[in-house]
N, C-alpha and C positions, 0 to 999 in steps of 0.2 A: 698557322695550322700545317699540318702534313697528313698525307695519305695513311691510313692504315690496311694493311694487307695481311691475309691469313697466312700464315708459313705453312706451306705444304710440302716444301723439300725436308731430307734427313740427312745426318751424316755431314760427310764433308762438304756436300751441297750448300749446307746453311752458312758455311763460312763467308761467302762473297756478299750474300744479302744481308747477314749480321753486320759485316764490316761496314758496309754503306750505311745501314740504319744507325750505327753508332757514329759515323761520320757526319751524319745529317746529309748525305747524298743520295739517299734512297727513302723509300716510305718507311714508316714504324711497321714492326712486326707483331701479328697476334699469334700466338703460340698456344695450340691447343691440340688434343689428338685428332688426328685425321677423321676418325669414325664417331667422334664423341658427339652424341645428340645434343640438341639445344632442348634444355628443360622446358617445360610449360610454363609460360608465363614470363620466362627469359626474354627480355628484349635483345633485339640483334646488336651485334657490336657496331658501334659508330663509323662511319666512313671516314672520319678525319680525327685526330687527336691534337692535343696541344704540341708544338713545336718543339718542345724538350723532351718529349716522351720517344724513345726509340723501341721499346719492347713491351708488349702487353703479354701477360702470363696468365691463363686461367687456371686458378687453384682447382684442387679435386673435389672439393665440397665434403671430405671425408667427416668433418666435424661439424658443418653449418654448410648453407647455400652456397654453391661455387661462386666466385668473384673475379673479375677481371682487374689485376694488379698491374698499373702503369708504373714502369720505370724509366728514368733518364739515362741518357748515356753516361752522365757524370756518376750516378749511383752505380751502375754496372761496371763503369771502369775503376770507380772507387774500391769496390769489392775485389776486382781483380787485383789491383794494387796492394791490397790488404792482405790477400792470400800470398801474393808473391814475397811481401815481407815477413810473412809468418812462417814460411816454408824455407827462406833462406835465399832463394834465387829464382829467376825466371826459368822457363823450361818447356820439355815437349810433354804433352799430355796424350793419354789414351781415352777415347770417348767410348765408354761402354754403357752410357744410360741414353735414354730418348731425348729428342731435343724439343719436344714439348713441355719438358719439366725445366725448371731454374737450373738445376743441378747440371743437367746436361749442357745447357745453353751457357753456364758459366765455364765449364771446362773449354768451349770455343771462345768465350770473351777472353780467358787467361791466354789461350793460345794467340790470339789476334795481338793482344797486348804486348805479349813476349815476342812476336814475329817469329813463331814456330809453326809447323805444320802438325796438326793433330793426327793421331795414328788411330783409325776408326775401326772398331770391332764390328764384324758383321751383323745386322739385326738377326732377332730369334732368340731362341733359348740360349742362355749365357753359357758359355763352352770354356770351361778352365784351360784346356789345353790350346784352343785356338787363341784364349787371350794371352797366355804364356809365350806363345810363338810371337804375337804382335808386340809384347814386352821386350823379347829377345833381339828384335828387329830395330829397336828404337835408336836415335842417335846417343852413342855413347859420350858424345863430347859435350851434351847439355844435361841438366838435371831432368830426370823423368819422373813423371807423377800420373796418378789416375784419381777418378772419383767413383766410389761404388757404394750400393746400398747391402745391409749386413748379409742379405741372402746370398749375393753375388761372392762377399768375402767368405762365407762359410763352404761355399762349392770350391774356391779357391784353396781353403785350408784343407777340406776333405781330399781334394785332389792330390795336394803335395804330401800328406800323411798317409796315402794308401800304399802300404809296403807291397801290396799284391802286384802294383803295377810297375814296380822297379825303376826303370829308367825315366818312364814317364813322369812319375811322381817328383822324381830328382829335378827333371827339367822344368817342371812347374815351380819348384821350391826355387831353383837358382834363377829362373827367368824374373820371377816377382821380386826377389831379393835386389834386383838393380833398380826397382824404382826407389826414389829418394823418400817418397811418401804416398800412403794411399788413403785418401780422405774417404771417410765412411759417415754417410747420413740417411736421410729418410725415415729412420725410426732409430731408437736408442739401441747401439751394439752391445750384445750381452759381454759382460766383464770376461768370461772365461773365453769367449770367441777371440777378444782381443788378445789374451794372454796367449793362446794357442798361436796366433799368427806371430805374436812376439817371440815365441820359441823358436819359428822358423827363420828368424832374422828379418823380419818385415816390420816396417814402421807404420804403424796404422795412426791415423790422427781422427779423433771423433769431432764432428761437426755439430754445430747448432745454429739454426736460422729458418729463414723461410723465403718464399717468392717476395713477400715484403720487404725483405732485407737484402733482395737481390742475391741471395744464397747464405752460405755460412758466415756467421759473423763472430762466433766462438770458436776456438779449437782447443780441445782437451780442457775446456772450462776456463779459457784464457779469451778476453774479448782481443781479436785482432786489430793492429794498427790503431786508428782513431774511433774505434767501436767502443759504446760504452753501455754497460748493463747494470740495472738495478731492479730489485723488487720492492714496490711500494704498494701497501695495502693488498698483498696477494697478488698483485699483477706486475708481470714483466715488463719493464720498460727499456727500450733500445734506443740509442743515440748516435748518430754519426752520417757521413755523408753518403752511405748505401742504402738509405731509406727511399721506399717508393714514394712516388708522387701522391698515390691514392687509389681508389677504386672506380673505374668508369662506369657512369650511370648508376651509381648507388651513393648517394649524397649521406644516406643515414649511416653507412659503413666505412666511410672514408678515413684513411688514417688520419689522425689528428696531429698536425705538425705544427711546432712552435719554435723560436729560437731558444737554444739551449745555453744557459750561462756556463755550463761546465764543459761542454764538448769542444768548445772553440768556435771561431769563426767559419762560416759557410757549413755548418753543421745544423742538424734540427734533431729534435725528438718526438717519436711517435709513442704515444700512450697506448699501451697493447690492450687496453680494456675492450677496444672492438675485434681484436684477433689473436688474443693471447692462447685462446684453447687450440686456434689453429697453427701456431708457429712454435708454442713452447709447451714441451710436456712436463719437464721438471728441470731443475738446474742442472741435472747430469744427463738429461736427454739429449737427443740429437735428432734432427729434422731435416736438414738438407746440406748437401756440400756444395 
């Protein structure tokens, strides 16, 4: 067993804590919004978790009661490796998402795996010009990436298309164009928004996944690396080494895991009957990057 500690740091301060958790040198981390209340009837988080658990992410409860998703180091690093393989190279990342969500945490896991220092956008309302300045300051010797939600992408596109701002619009357009890829998740990205971004010369990758899959496991409709996706009796089934261990303190809603005959050794299959509505909107949807 290992200690479970609530993650109260944010931004770049999370990196050493997450690195220690992944390596097994520090406690497992519980990621939840600092000001999030505990729902009536919800048990407190345990003081300890299984040794292989590195991270516990509380889901938002948008479609059901919030859950605590337990993720191993192996699952988190497998997701990071799959992302790297899909994108073509390791690189430096801009962190523009909160680190109590799996998408923001995966930006840091990918940075740790790549041995790069993330560029961290200041907290608060998303500012396209501040984002562009950060993108322009990144290391041009390595690939550069970011992960956004559709609202952030929309604000970037609007800023880049705003002819009234002249040079400001050009600076946003050119700085974002330097990024090799922009992962977009959190919800389905409108096709017309993706088209507008493409017209600016930006590469947008729509992602599909959840906390239970350690982040996005399908990019632009294609499973990444060893991830497998199937629809069985109207339910989405996902297989691969990126799957969560299960849900803490909720035996009825634990991710059901069993050996997969098609995904290869060392993988598992999660039947999505218990959480498909939380992680999968439609085959064309996107939920997290």
